[in-house]
C-alpha positions in Angstrom: 0.0 0.0 0.0 1.3 3.4 -0.9 2.1 5.8 1.9 4.1 8.9 2.5 7.4 7.0 2.8 7.3 5.8 -0.8 5.6 8.9 -2.2 7.9 10.8 -4.5 8.1 14.5 -3.2 9.3 17.9 -4.3 9.5 20.3 -1.4 8.4 23.6 -3.0 9.3 25.9 -0.1 12.3 25.7 2.2 15.2 27.9 3.3 18.9 27.6 4.2 20.7 30.2 6.3 23.7 30.9 8.4 23.6 33.7 11.0 27.3 33.4 11.5 27.9 34.9 8.1 26.8 38.4 9.2 24.6 38.5 6.2 21.2 38.0 7.9 20.6 41.0 10.2 17.0 39.9 10.9 18.2 36.5 12.4 20.3 38.2 15.0 17.9 41.1 15.8 15.8 41.1 19.1 12.6 39.2 18.9 13.9 36.6 16.4 16.0 34.5 18.8 13.9 31.4 17.9 15.2 31.5 14.3 18.8 32.4 15.2 20.2 28.9 14.4 22.5 27.7 11.7 20.4 25.7 9.1 22.5 24.3 6.3 21.9 21.6 3.7 23.1 18.9 6.1 20.5 20.0 8.6 17.8 20.0 6.0 18.8 16.5 4.8 18.8 15.3 8.4 15.2 16.6 8.8 14.2 14.9 5.6 15.2 11.5 7.0 13.6 8.6 5.1 11.2 10.7 3.0 11.7 10.5 -0.7 12.4 14.2 -1.3 14.1 14.0 -4.7 14.0 17.7 -5.6 13.4 21.0 -3.7 12.9 24.7 -4.2 14.9 27.2 -2.1 13.0 30.4 -1.4 14.9 33.6 -0.5 15.5 33.8 3.2 15.5 37.6 3.7 19.3 37.8 3.5 20.5 41.4 3.7 19.4 43.2 0.6 23.0 43.9 -0.4 23.7 40.2 -0.4 20.8 38.9 -2.6 23.1 37.9 -5.4 25.4 36.2 -3.0 22.5 34.1 -1.8 21.7 32.9 -5.3 25.3 32.1 -6.0 25.6 30.2 -2.6 22.5 28.1 -3.1 23.6 27.3 -6.7 27.0 26.1 -5.3 25.2 24.0 -2.6 23.2 22.2 -5.3 26.2 21.6 -7.5 28.3 20.2 -4.7 25.6 17.7 -3.8 25.8 14.0 -4.7 23.1 11.9 -6.2 19.7 12.4 -4.6 21.2 15.0 -2.3 21.8 17.4 -5.2 19.4 19.9 -3.6 18.0 22.5 -4.0 17.0 22.3 -7.7 15.3 25.7 -8.1 16.1 29.0 -6.6 13.6 31.8 -5.9 15.7 34.9 -5.2 15.0 38.5 -4.2 15.0 41.9 -5.8 13.3 45.1 -4.7 11.2 46.3 -7.6 11.5 49.9 -6.2 15.3 49.8 -7.0 16.5 51.8 -9.9 19.0 49.1 -10.8 16.5 46.2 -10.5 16.9 45.0 -14.1 20.7 44.6 -13.8 20.1 42.6 -10.6 17.6 40.4 -12.4 20.0 39.8 -15.2 22.8 38.7 -12.8 20.4 36.3 -11.0 19.6 34.7 -14.3 23.3 33.7 -14.9 22.7 30.9 -12.4 21.1 27.8 -13.9 18.8 27.0 -11.0 17.3 30.5 -10.8 13.6 30.5 -11.5 12.0 33.6 -10.1 11.6 36.2 -7.4 9.9 36.6 -4.0 9.6 40.0 -2.4 7.4 39.6 0.7 4.5 42.0 0.3 2.6 41.2 3.6 1.2 44.5 4.7 -1.8 45.6 6.8 -1.9 49.2 7.9 -4.1 48.2 10.8 -2.0 45.3 12.0 1.7 45.9 12.3 2.3 42.6 14.0 1.2 40.7 10.8 3.0 43.1 8.4 6.4 42.2 7.1 6.7 45.0 4.5 7.2 48.6 5.6 4.9 49.9 2.8 2.1 48.5 0.6 4.2 47.8 -2.5 1.1 46.8 -4.5 0.1 50.5 -4.4 3.5 51.9 -5.5 3.5 52.8 -9.2 7.3 52.4 -9.7 7.1 49.0 -8.1 4.3 48.0 -10.4 6.1 49.3 -13.5 9.3 47.4 -12.7 7.4 44.3 -11.8 6.7 43.7 -15.5 10.4 43.0 -16.0 9.7 39.4 -14.8 7.9 38.8 -18.2 11.0 39.9 -20.1 13.2 37.4 -18.3 10.6 34.6 -18.2 10.6 34.5 -14.4 7.8 33.6 -11.9 6.8 35.4 -8.8 6.2 33.8 -5.4 3.3 35.9 -4.1 3.4 36.4 -0.3 0.5 38.7 0.8 -2.1 39.1 3.6 -5.7 38.5 2.8 -6.6 42.2 2.9 -4.3 42.7 -0.1 -6.2 40.2 -2.3 -8.0 42.7 -4.5 -4.9 44.6 -5.3 -3.0 41.4 -6.0 -5.8 40.3 -8.3 -5.5 43.6 -10.3 -1.8 42.9 -10.8 -2.3 39.3 -11.7 -5.0 40.3 -14.3 -2.7 43.0 -15.8 0.4 40.6 -15.9 -1.4 37.6 -17.4 1.9 36.3 -18.9 3.6 36.0 -15.5 3.2 33.0 -13.3 2.2 33.8 -9.7 2.6 31.2 -7.0 0.8 32.0 -3.8 2.8 31.3 -0.7 1.6 29.6 2.4 -2.0 28.9 1.5 -2.7 32.7 1.4 -1.6 33.3 5.0 -4.6 32.0 6.9 -3.9 33.7 10.3 -5.1 31.9 13.4 -5.8 28.5 11.9 -8.7 26.7 13.5 -10.9 23.8 12.3 -13.4 26.4 10.9 -12.0 28.5 8.0 -13.1 32.1 7.5 -15.5 33.1 4.8 -13.1 35.9 3.8 -10.3 33.4 3.2 -12.7 31.3 1.1 -13.7 34.3 -1.0 -10.1 35.4 -1.5 -9.1 31.9 -2.6 -12.0 31.7 -5.0 -11.0 35.1 -6.5 -7.3 34.3 -7.0 -8.1 30.8 -8.3 -10.1 32.4 -11.1 -6.9 33.5 -12.9 -5.2 30.8 -15.0 -1.7 32.2 -14.3 -1.9 31.5 -10.5 -0.9 28.4 -8.6 -0.8 27.9 -4.8 1.6 26.4 -2.3 -0.1 24.5 0.5 2.4 25.3 3.3 3.2 27.5 6.2 0.7 26.0 8.6 3.1 26.0 11.5 3.9 29.6 10.9 0.2 30.5 11.3 -0.7 28.2 14.2 2.0 26.5 16.3 -0.6 24.1 17.5 -1.9 23.0 14.1 -3.4 19.6 13.6 -4.2 17.4 10.7 -7.9 18.3 11.3 -7.2 22.0 11.4 -5.3 22.1 8.1 -7.6 19.7 6.3 -10.3 22.3 5.2 -7.6 24.7 4.1 -6.0 22.1 1.8 -9.2 20.6 0.5 -10.8 24.0 -0.2 -7.7 25.2 -2.0 -7.7 22.0 -4.2 -11.4 22.4 -4.8 -10.9 25.9 -6.2 -7.5 25.7 -7.9 -7.8 22.1 -9.0 -5.4 19.2 -8.7 -3.0 20.7 -11.4 -2.4 24.0 -9.6 -1.6 23.0 -6.1 1.7 22.0 -4.5 2.9 21.1 -1.0 5.9 22.7 0.8 7.5 22.4 4.3 8.5 26.0 5.0 11.4 24.6 6.9 13.2 25.7 9.1 10.6 28.4 9.8 7.9 25.9 10.7 10.4 23.7 12.5 11.2 26.5 14.9 7.7 27.7 15.4 6.1 24.4 16.5 7.0 21.0 17.7 6.0 19.1 14.5 8.7 17.3 12.7 9.4 17.4 8.9 7.8 13.9 8.7 4.7 15.1 10.6 4.0 17.8 8.0 4.3 15.5 5.0 2.4 12.7 6.7 -0.5 15.1 7.5 -0.6 16.3 3.9 -0.7 12.7 2.7 -3.4 11.7 5.1 -5.6 14.7 4.1 -5.5 13.6 0.4 -5.5 9.8 1.2 -8.7 9.3 -0.9 -7.2 10.9 -4.0 -5.9 8.7 -6.8 -2.2 7.9 -7.1 -2.0 10.1 -10.2 -3.7 13.0 -8.3 -1.3 12.6 -5.4 1.7 12.6 -7.8 0.5 15.9 -9.2 0.2 17.4 -5.8 3.4 16.0 -4.4 5.8 16.5 -7.3 4.5 16.7 -10.9 3.0 20.2 -10.6 6.2 21.5 -9.0 8.2 20.1 -11.9 6.0 22.0 -14.3 5.8 25.3 -12.4 9.4 25.5 -11.2 10.8 23.9 -14.4 12.8 21.2 -12.6 
């Protein structure tokens, strides 16, 4: 009988970092002590254990903005120095700030690395909730940012979309305007305070974003939004996302080590819960969710 141990998997969302490098100011700043740990490829492989993670996607880890090209070069070298099935990560989602005057030159330099696939600039912003906001401004309302964003199309790059739910309408306008850019929603559209009952706002926002053909979604980040998550609490979020986006536009991710440090669940616990939630799906549908869709969207 098939189970999570013999399920082929692509982890579509993880990070590596090293606070000793003096390149991650946020890791060593007050309030982030829980994240201030060295997490390198050997640590990630140790967390993977016996799971069949045969490819992975590294997402930018908020390295200092002056070091964004270093991060891409470093992750490329990590992949190239791997052996066999440990040749991870296979895709790199880097960072640029689309407000920068020299953003195109930075994009060009990112694309010199063969595993580079796209950009994530965290946009999470709520003027009424500073604790949930990551961005200092609402980039989706900045004309220069919106103008430079279209450069992704020129370089055939995707965008990992990290927003709060209050930003859904503005994100939908951008998605509609940039129909030739692939948007990949991060962390199940940030469902704050996960419980067994999902909010009607979240459902409406998922429905709106799923209406665009150029949008996929990553089912991940559950530990980030509820350190006490359970299989039952994430089940409606996963199944509702699949109902709206369809089997071919959903992917799973671990969000390690962020989710590792924010709750007690192990790497295996996350993937086993995902597998249990979709246990009634066909083997082909599971393969789409666990690795085939990721191969398509991240070109790996």
